[in-house]
LOVEX-810451 format. One record per residue (C-alpha): residue number from 1; residue in one letter; x, y, z. Coordinates in Angstrom, 2 decimals, padded with zeros to 5 digits. Example, Ala and Ser with C-alpha at 12.3 -4.5 7.8 and 13.67 -1.06 7.14 Angstrom:
REM LOVEX-810451
+-----+----+---------+---------+---------+
!   i ! aa !    east !   north !      up !
+-----+----+---------+---------+---------+
!   1 !  a !  012.30 ! -004.50 !  007.80 !
!   2 !  s !  013.67 ! -001.06 !  007.14 !
+-----+----+---------+---------+---------+
END
This chain:
REM LOVEX-810451
+-----+----+---------+---------+---------+
!   i ! aa !    east !   north !      up !
+-----+----+---------+---------+---------+
!   1 !  m ! -049.30 ! -097.67 !  011.92 !
!   2 !  t ! -050.50 ! -101.25 !  012.35 !
!   3 !  t ! -052.89 ! -102.27 !  015.07 !
!   4 !  t ! -050.09 ! -104.06 !  016.92 !
!   5 !  a ! -047.75 ! -101.06 !  016.60 !
!   6 !  a ! -050.48 ! -098.72 !  017.81 !
!   7 !  h ! -051.17 ! -101.04 !  020.76 !
!   8 !  l ! -047.45 ! -101.19 !  021.66 !
!   9 !  h ! -047.15 ! -097.40 !  021.31 !
!  10 !  t ! -050.13 ! -096.92 !  023.63 !
!  11 !  e ! -048.75 ! -099.46 !  026.09 !
!  12 !  s ! -045.29 ! -097.87 !  026.16 !
!  13 !  r ! -046.84 ! -094.47 !  026.81 !
!  14 !  a ! -049.14 ! -095.83 !  029.50 !
!  15 !  a ! -046.28 ! -097.78 !  031.13 !
!  16 !  t ! -044.51 ! -094.56 !  032.13 !
!  17 !  p ! -046.12 ! -093.46 !  035.39 !
!  18 !  v ! -046.19 ! -089.75 !  036.06 !
!  19 !  d ! -046.16 ! -088.37 !  039.58 !
!  20 !  p ! -049.14 ! -085.95 !  039.71 !
!  21 !  a ! -047.29 ! -083.48 !  041.95 !
!  22 !  e ! -044.22 ! -083.47 !  039.68 !
!  23 !  f ! -046.43 ! -083.09 !  036.61 !
!  24 !  a ! -048.33 ! -080.16 !  038.19 !
!  25 !  g ! -045.02 ! -078.50 !  039.05 !
!  26 !  r ! -043.75 ! -078.88 !  035.47 !
!  27 !  l ! -047.01 ! -077.50 !  034.09 !
!  28 !  n ! -046.74 ! -074.57 !  036.50 !
!  29 !  w ! -043.25 ! -073.73 !  035.18 !
!  30 !  l ! -044.37 ! -074.22 !  031.57 !
!  31 !  r ! -047.46 ! -072.05 !  031.95 !
!  32 !  a ! -045.58 ! -069.28 !  033.72 !
!  33 !  g ! -042.68 ! -069.47 !  031.28 !
!  34 !  i ! -044.78 ! -069.36 !  028.13 !
!  35 !  l ! -046.94 ! -066.57 !  029.53 !
!  36 !  g ! -043.88 ! -064.56 !  030.57 !
!  37 !  a ! -042.12 ! -064.99 !  027.23 !
!  38 !  n ! -045.21 ! -064.09 !  025.22 !
!  39 !  d ! -045.87 ! -061.06 !  027.40 !
!  40 !  g ! -042.24 ! -059.95 !  027.11 !
!  41 !  i ! -042.37 ! -060.24 !  023.34 !
!  42 !  v ! -045.72 ! -058.51 !  022.87 !
!  43 !  s ! -045.62 ! -055.78 !  025.51 !
!  44 !  v ! -042.06 ! -054.67 !  024.81 !
!  45 !  a ! -042.50 ! -054.90 !  021.03 !
!  46 !  a ! -045.74 ! -052.93 !  021.25 !
!  47 !  t ! -044.05 ! -050.27 !  023.39 !
!  48 !  v ! -041.00 ! -049.81 !  021.15 !
!  49 !  v ! -043.04 ! -049.98 !  017.93 !
!  50 !  g ! -045.38 ! -047.30 !  019.27 !
!  51 !  v ! -042.48 ! -045.03 !  020.17 !
!  52 !  a ! -040.67 ! -045.77 !  016.89 !
!  53 !  a ! -043.83 ! -044.80 !  015.01 !
!  54 !  a ! -043.73 ! -041.41 !  016.76 !
!  55 !  t ! -040.01 ! -040.70 !  016.32 !
!  56 !  s ! -037.05 ! -041.92 !  014.31 !
!  57 !  e ! -034.66 ! -041.11 !  017.17 !
!  58 !  t ! -033.08 ! -044.10 !  018.92 !
!  59 !  l ! -032.81 ! -042.75 !  022.47 !
!  60 !  p ! -036.57 ! -042.44 !  023.15 !
!  61 !  v ! -037.09 ! -045.96 !  021.76 !
!  62 !  l ! -034.30 ! -047.30 !  023.97 !
!  63 !  l ! -035.56 ! -045.53 !  027.10 !
!  64 !  a ! -039.15 ! -046.66 !  026.58 !
!  65 !  g ! -037.99 ! -050.20 !  025.84 !
!  66 !  v ! -035.78 ! -050.46 !  028.92 !
!  67 !  a ! -038.57 ! -049.09 !  031.12 !
!  68 !  a ! -041.01 ! -051.62 !  029.60 !
!  69 !  v ! -038.55 ! -054.49 !  030.15 !
!  70 !  v ! -037.88 ! -053.64 !  033.81 !
!  71 !  a ! -041.49 ! -052.86 !  034.68 !
!  72 !  g ! -042.81 ! -055.86 !  032.78 !
!  73 !  a ! -040.43 ! -058.41 !  034.30 !
!  74 !  i ! -041.17 ! -057.18 !  037.82 !
!  75 !  s ! -044.90 ! -057.06 !  037.13 !
!  76 !  m ! -044.98 ! -060.55 !  035.62 !
!  77 !  a ! -042.94 ! -062.09 !  038.44 !
!  78 !  l ! -045.01 ! -060.35 !  041.12 !
!  79 !  g ! -048.28 ! -061.22 !  039.38 !
!  80 !  e ! -047.30 ! -064.88 !  039.08 !
!  81 !  y ! -046.18 ! -065.01 !  042.70 !
!  82 !  v ! -049.44 ! -063.50 !  043.96 !
!  83 !  s ! -051.56 ! -065.69 !  041.68 !
!  84 !  v ! -049.85 ! -068.96 !  042.54 !
!  85 !  a ! -049.51 ! -068.08 !  046.25 !
!  86 !  s ! -053.26 ! -067.45 !  046.37 !
!  87 !  a ! -053.93 ! -070.77 !  044.64 !
!  88 !  a ! -051.53 ! -072.53 !  047.04 !
!  89 !  d ! -053.30 ! -070.96 !  050.03 !
!  90 !  s ! -056.59 ! -072.23 !  048.66 !
!  91 !  q ! -055.11 ! -075.70 !  048.11 !
!  92 !  r ! -053.83 ! -075.78 !  051.69 !
!  93 !  s ! -057.19 ! -074.66 !  053.07 !
!  94 !  h ! -058.76 ! -077.59 !  051.24 !
!  95 !  q ! -056.11 ! -079.90 !  052.73 !
!  96 !  v ! -054.32 ! -080.80 !  049.50 !
!  97 !  a ! -051.15 ! -082.79 !  050.20 !
!  98 !  e ! -048.20 ! -080.41 !  050.72 !
!  99 !  n ! -046.15 ! -082.00 !  047.92 !
! 100 !  e ! -048.99 ! -081.22 !  045.47 !
! 101 !  v ! -049.24 ! -077.52 !  046.38 !
! 102 !  l ! -047.92 ! -075.24 !  043.63 !
! 103 !  n ! -044.78 ! -073.25 !  044.42 !
! 104 !  p ! -045.26 ! -069.50 !  043.85 !
! 105 !  w ! -041.50 ! -068.87 !  043.74 !
! 106 !  h ! -041.07 ! -071.27 !  040.83 !
! 107 !  a ! -043.80 ! -069.50 !  038.88 !
! 108 !  a ! -042.38 ! -066.06 !  039.71 !
! 109 !  v ! -038.86 ! -066.99 !  038.61 !
! 110 !  a ! -040.07 ! -068.72 !  035.43 !
! 111 !  s ! -042.32 ! -065.82 !  034.49 !
! 112 !  g ! -039.83 ! -063.05 !  035.30 !
! 113 !  f ! -036.88 ! -064.62 !  033.49 !
! 114 !  s ! -038.92 ! -065.74 !  030.50 !
! 115 !  f ! -040.29 ! -062.18 !  030.23 !
! 116 !  l ! -036.70 ! -060.91 !  030.06 !
! 117 !  a ! -035.82 ! -063.49 !  027.42 !
! 118 !  g ! -038.90 ! -062.67 !  025.36 !
! 119 !  a ! -038.32 ! -058.93 !  025.71 !
! 120 !  a ! -034.74 ! -059.18 !  024.46 !
! 121 !  l ! -035.85 ! -060.02 !  020.91 !
! 122 !  p ! -037.93 ! -056.92 !  020.13 !
! 123 !  m ! -035.44 ! -054.68 !  021.98 !
! 124 !  l ! -032.47 ! -055.94 !  020.01 !
! 125 !  t ! -034.38 ! -056.02 !  016.74 !
! 126 !  i ! -035.67 ! -052.46 !  016.92 !
! 127 !  l ! -032.34 ! -051.07 !  018.11 !
! 128 !  l ! -030.17 ! -052.91 !  015.57 !
! 129 !  a ! -032.35 ! -052.64 !  012.46 !
! 130 !  p ! -031.90 ! -049.64 !  010.16 !
! 131 !  v ! -034.29 ! -046.81 !  011.12 !
! 132 !  t ! -036.37 ! -047.20 !  007.95 !
! 133 !  l ! -036.84 ! -050.93 !  008.59 !
! 134 !  r ! -037.23 ! -050.92 !  012.39 !
! 135 !  i ! -040.95 ! -051.50 !  012.54 !
! 136 !  p ! -041.39 ! -054.15 !  009.81 !
! 137 !  v ! -038.29 ! -056.08 !  010.93 !
! 138 !  t ! -039.46 ! -056.00 !  014.55 !
! 139 !  a ! -042.97 ! -057.10 !  013.53 !
! 140 !  a ! -041.52 ! -060.01 !  011.54 !
! 141 !  a ! -039.30 ! -061.06 !  014.45 !
! 142 !  v ! -042.28 ! -060.87 !  016.80 !
! 143 !  v ! -044.38 ! -063.09 !  014.50 !
! 144 !  v ! -041.62 ! -065.72 !  014.40 !
! 145 !  a ! -041.02 ! -065.57 !  018.17 !
! 146 !  l ! -044.72 ! -065.78 !  019.03 !
! 147 !  a ! -045.21 ! -068.67 !  016.61 !
! 148 !  l ! -042.34 ! -070.50 !  018.31 !
! 149 !  t ! -043.52 ! -069.89 !  021.88 !
! 150 !  g ! -047.13 ! -070.62 !  020.98 !
! 151 !  g ! -046.15 ! -073.82 !  019.18 !
! 152 !  v ! -043.79 ! -075.06 !  021.88 !
! 153 !  g ! -046.30 ! -074.30 !  024.64 !
! 154 !  a ! -049.08 ! -076.11 !  022.80 !
! 155 !  k ! -046.88 ! -079.09 !  021.96 !
! 156 !  l ! -045.62 ! -079.49 !  025.52 !
! 157 !  g ! -049.11 ! -079.00 !  026.92 !
! 158 !  g ! -050.69 ! -081.45 !  024.47 !
! 159 !  a ! -052.90 ! -078.78 !  022.85 !
! 160 !  p ! -053.54 ! -078.15 !  019.14 !
! 161 !  v ! -050.43 ! -076.33 !  017.85 !
! 162 !  r ! -051.99 ! -074.53 !  014.89 !
! 163 !  r ! -054.75 ! -072.95 !  016.96 !
! 164 !  a ! -052.29 ! -071.80 !  019.65 !
! 165 !  v ! -049.92 ! -070.30 !  017.09 !
! 166 !  i ! -052.71 ! -068.42 !  015.31 !
! 167 !  r ! -054.08 ! -067.13 !  018.62 !
! 168 !  v ! -050.79 ! -065.68 !  019.89 !
! 169 !  v ! -049.64 ! -064.32 !  016.52 !
! 170 !  v ! -052.95 ! -062.56 !  015.81 !
! 171 !  g ! -053.04 ! -061.14 !  019.35 !
! 172 !  g ! -049.46 ! -059.89 !  019.05 !
! 173 !  l ! -050.08 ! -058.28 !  015.66 !
! 174 !  l ! -053.20 ! -056.55 !  016.98 !
! 175 !  a ! -051.16 ! -055.11 !  019.86 !
! 176 !  l ! -048.45 ! -053.90 !  017.46 !
! 177 !  a ! -051.01 ! -052.35 !  015.11 !
! 178 !  a ! -052.76 ! -050.52 !  017.96 !
! 179 !  t ! -049.57 ! -049.08 !  019.45 !
! 180 !  y ! -048.22 ! -048.20 !  016.00 !
! 181 !  a ! -051.42 ! -046.26 !  015.28 !
! 182 !  v ! -051.22 ! -044.42 !  018.61 !
! 183 !  g ! -047.51 ! -043.66 !  018.15 !
! 184 !  a ! -047.99 ! -042.46 !  014.59 !
! 185 !  l ! -050.90 ! -040.24 !  015.63 !
! 186 !  l ! -048.97 ! -038.77 !  018.56 !
! 187 !  g ! -045.90 ! -038.30 !  016.39 !
! 188 !  v ! -047.94 ! -036.23 !  013.94 !
! 189 !  v ! -049.84 ! -034.30 !  016.62 !
! 190 !  i ! -046.90 ! -033.61 !  018.96 !
! 191 !  g ! -043.98 ! -033.74 !  016.51 !
+-----+----+---------+---------+---------+
END
C-alpha cells in the first residue's frame, strides 16, 4: 500500500463517525452472543461426550444433552441479565446518559439464543454420528465451531484472531477431555 493509499484508507475510516452509545450496544450484543455460543458449544458437548464415554446407548446421551441445553440457555440468559442490569444500575448511579446505559434484555436475549444455536451443533453431531464415531466426530465439530466463533468474535472486536481461536479451541478441548475421562471412568466403575 502506498503512502497516499494508506492515508486515504485511514481518512475514510476516520471519516465514519460512530455513536458511542450505539457502538457500546453492538459490543454488548456481540460479547453476549459470542459468550453464549461458545458456552453452548462447550458445555453441551462436554456433557454429551462425558455421557457417551460412559454408555453407548442413545437415550441417556439425549436426555443429558436436552437437560444441558435447557439449563444452560436459561442460566446464560439469566446470568447476562443480572450482570448487565448490575452494570446498568452502576452506570445510572454515576449519572451516565440514559442512551449510553447497557440494556440487560438485549444481552439476555443474545446470550440465551446464541447458547441454543451453539448447543445445537454438538447435540446433532453426537446423536446423528454412528455410535463408534460419536466422540471423535463431535470433538471435530466442536473444534471447527469454536474456531469460527472465536475468529468471528475477535475479528468483529478488533482483537488478534489467532490468539482468540487458540484460546477457545484449547479451552473447549480441555473440557471435552475432562468430561470424557470422568464419563469413561464412571462407565467402567458403574457399568
